[in-house]
C-alpha positions in Angstrom: 0.0 0.0 0.0 2.8 2.4 0.8 4.3 1.7 -2.6 1.0 2.5 -4.2 0.7 5.8 -2.3 4.3 6.7 -3.1 3.8 5.9 -6.8 0.6 8.0 -6.8 2.3 10.9 -5.1 5.2 10.7 -7.6 2.8 10.8 -10.5 1.0 13.8 -9.0 4.2 15.6 -8.5 5.4 14.8 -12.0 2.1 16.0 -13.5 2.2 19.1 -11.3 5.7 20.0 -12.5 4.7 19.4 -16.1 1.7 21.6 -15.8 3.7 24.3 -14.0 6.4 24.3 -16.6 5.8 27.0 -19.2 4.8 25.6 -22.5 6.7 26.5 -25.6 4.5 28.6 -27.8 3.5 27.0 -31.1 5.6 28.0 -34.1 4.3 31.2 -35.6 4.4 31.8 -39.4 7.2 34.0 -40.5 6.3 37.5 -41.3 6.5 38.7 -44.9 5.6 37.1 -48.2 5.3 33.4 -48.7 8.0 31.7 -50.8 5.6 31.5 -53.7 4.8 35.3 -53.5 8.5 36.1 -53.2 9.6 34.2 -56.3 6.7 35.4 -58.3 7.8 39.0 -57.4 11.3 38.1 -58.6 9.9 37.0 -61.9 8.2 40.4 -62.3 11.4 42.2 -61.2 13.4 40.1 -63.7 11.3 41.2 -66.7 11.1 44.8 -65.4 14.9 44.9 -65.1 15.3 43.7 -68.7 12.7 46.3 -69.8 14.5 49.1 -68.0 18.0 47.8 -68.9 18.8 47.5 -65.2 21.7 45.0 -65.3 22.5 45.6 -61.6 19.0 44.6 -60.5 19.0 41.6 -62.8 22.5 40.6 -61.4 21.0 40.4 -58.0 18.2 38.1 -59.1 20.5 35.7 -61.0 23.0 33.5 -59.1 26.6 33.6 -60.3 26.2 30.1 -61.6 22.9 30.8 -63.4 22.5 29.1 -66.8 19.7 29.0 -69.3 18.6 27.4 -72.5 16.9 29.8 -74.8 14.1 28.9 -77.3 16.7 28.5 -80.0 18.6 26.0 -77.9 21.5 28.3 -77.2 22.9 28.1 -73.7 23.3 31.3 -71.7 25.1 32.4 -68.6 24.6 35.3 -66.1 27.6 37.1 -67.7 26.2 36.8 -71.2 22.7 38.0 -70.3 24.0 40.9 -68.3 26.3 42.0 -71.1 23.3 41.7 -73.6 21.1 43.8 -71.3 23.8 46.4 -70.7 24.5 46.8 -74.4 20.8 46.7 -75.4 21.4 43.6 -77.5 18.5 42.1 -75.5 15.6 44.5 -75.0 12.1 44.0 -73.6 9.8 46.9 -74.6 6.7 45.6 -72.9 5.4 42.4 -71.2 2.5 40.8 -69.6 3.1 37.9 -67.3 0.5 35.1 -67.3 -0.3 32.7 -64.5 2.6 31.2 -62.6 2.8 27.9 -60.8 5.3 27.6 -57.9 6.4 24.4 -56.3 8.7 24.7 -53.2 11.0 21.9 -52.1 12.8 23.2 -49.0 15.3 25.7 -50.2 14.4 25.1 -53.9 11.5 26.7 -55.8 10.5 25.8 -59.3 8.4 28.3 -61.2 6.5 27.5 -64.4 4.9 30.5 -66.2 4.3 32.4 -69.3 4.6 35.9 -70.7 3.7 37.8 -73.8 6.3 40.3 -74.7 7.4 42.8 -77.3 11.1 42.4 -77.5 14.2 42.3 -79.7 17.3 40.1 -79.6 20.4 41.0 -81.5 18.4 43.5 -83.6 15.7 41.0 -84.6 12.1 40.9 -83.4 11.7 38.3 -80.7 8.2 39.2 -79.6 5.7 36.6 -78.8 4.2 34.4 -76.2 6.8 32.4 -74.1 6.5 29.6 -71.6 9.3 29.1 -69.2 10.6 27.3 -66.1 13.0 28.9 -63.6 14.6 27.2 -60.7 15.4 29.3 -57.6 17.6 28.4 -54.7 17.7 30.1 -51.3 21.3 30.9 -50.5 22.4 33.1 -47.5 18.7 34.0 -46.9 18.1 35.2 -50.5 16.3 33.6 -53.4 18.2 33.5 -56.6 17.6 32.0 -60.0 20.1 29.2 -60.9 18.5 27.6 -64.0 16.1 28.7 -66.7 14.6 27.3 -69.9 12.1 29.0 -72.2 10.2 28.2 -75.4 8.2 30.4 -77.7 4.6 29.3 -78.3 3.7 29.2 -82.0 
């Protein structure tokens, strides 16, 4: 009987201590935009930077190891795109972005979308409707594009 009373008192003491211990608050959502909203904004900023010729802004969106495959199958790098934007070789006069679908996998976000643009590339009209996929990675707390592929819709 003494063992039963001692066990009961021990349980009561343990429960009392557990209830008296402050509970850790539930995790609260981070303030600011969701990952989906953040990368969608980067997509808008990207085309806006091309439209205004802002290579510095574009350089912040693209990771140093960014690579792309253009609709003609030509591979591009961050350095080549920034040079084309600075020189005016690649120019977006106007654009309208269509719906975007974002899938997030931890520190990786894949965006599929489309845009209709009036543009020129190397002096030739490159206007049309494009579909594309961009891959963003979060590095040092910042989302940056690391891979892109686009195709023109005919």
